[in-house]
C-alpha positions as CSV (number, residue, x, y, z in Angstrom):
1,M,30.1,10.2,-100.8
2,T,26.7,9.9,-102.4
3,D,26.0,6.7,-100.4
4,R,26.8,8.4,-97.1
5,V,24.4,11.2,-97.9
6,S,21.6,8.9,-99.0
7,L,22.2,6.7,-95.9
8,W,22.0,9.9,-93.7
9,A,18.8,11.0,-95.4
10,M,17.2,7.6,-94.9
11,R,18.1,7.6,-91.2
12,L,16.7,11.1,-90.8
13,Y,13.5,10.1,-92.6
14,W,13.0,7.0,-90.3
15,Q,13.6,9.1,-87.2
16,L,11.2,11.7,-88.2
17,R,8.6,9.1,-89.2
18,D,8.9,7.4,-85.8
19,R,8.3,10.8,-84.1
20,E,5.3,11.5,-86.2
21,Q,3.8,8.1,-85.3
22,G,4.5,8.7,-81.6
23,Q,2.9,12.1,-81.8
24,A,-0.2,10.6,-83.6
25,A,-0.5,8.0,-80.8
26,V,-0.4,10.7,-78.2
27,E,-3.1,12.7,-80.1
28,Y,-5.3,9.7,-80.3
29,G,-4.8,9.0,-76.6
30,V,-5.8,12.6,-75.7
31,L,-8.8,12.4,-78.0
32,L,-9.9,9.1,-76.4
33,A,-9.6,10.6,-72.9
34,V,-11.8,13.6,-73.9
35,V,-14.4,11.3,-75.4
36,L,-14.4,9.1,-72.3
37,A,-14.7,12.1,-70.1
38,V,-17.8,13.3,-72.1
39,V,-19.4,9.9,-72.0
40,I,-18.8,9.5,-68.3
41,G,-20.1,13.0,-67.7
42,L,-23.3,12.3,-69.7
43,Y,-23.8,9.0,-67.8
44,V,-23.5,10.7,-64.5
45,T,-25.8,13.6,-65.5
46,I,-28.6,11.7,-67.2
47,G,-28.0,8.1,-66.2
48,G,-30.6,8.1,-63.4
49,D,-33.2,9.6,-65.8
50,I,-32.6,6.9,-68.3
51,K,-32.8,4.2,-65.7
52,N,-36.1,5.6,-64.4
53,A,-37.5,5.7,-67.9
54,L,-36.5,2.1,-68.7
55,T,-37.9,1.0,-65.3
56,S,-41.2,2.7,-66.1
57,V,-41.4,1.0,-69.5
58,K,-40.6,-2.3,-67.9
59,T,-43.3,-1.8,-65.3
60,S,-45.9,-0.8,-68.0
61,L,-45.1,-3.8,-70.1
62,E,-45.3,-6.2,-67.1
63,S,-48.7,-4.8,-66.0
64,A,-50.0,-5.1,-69.6
65,K,-49.5,-8.8,-69.7
66,P,-52.7,-10.8,-70.0
């Protein structure tokens, strides 16, 4: 009888553990999606300004060559 109870408890433990790992994977996926959305939003918002600033620096460096 004790063996059956311990076997049942071990099965229950592994099932719950697998669910928690799946839940963690989903949470990490959602977090990654949010981070990507923020990065893409920032790129769309200020990407042109950054490109213009770098182009200006490049032009200044090229014109300063001896």
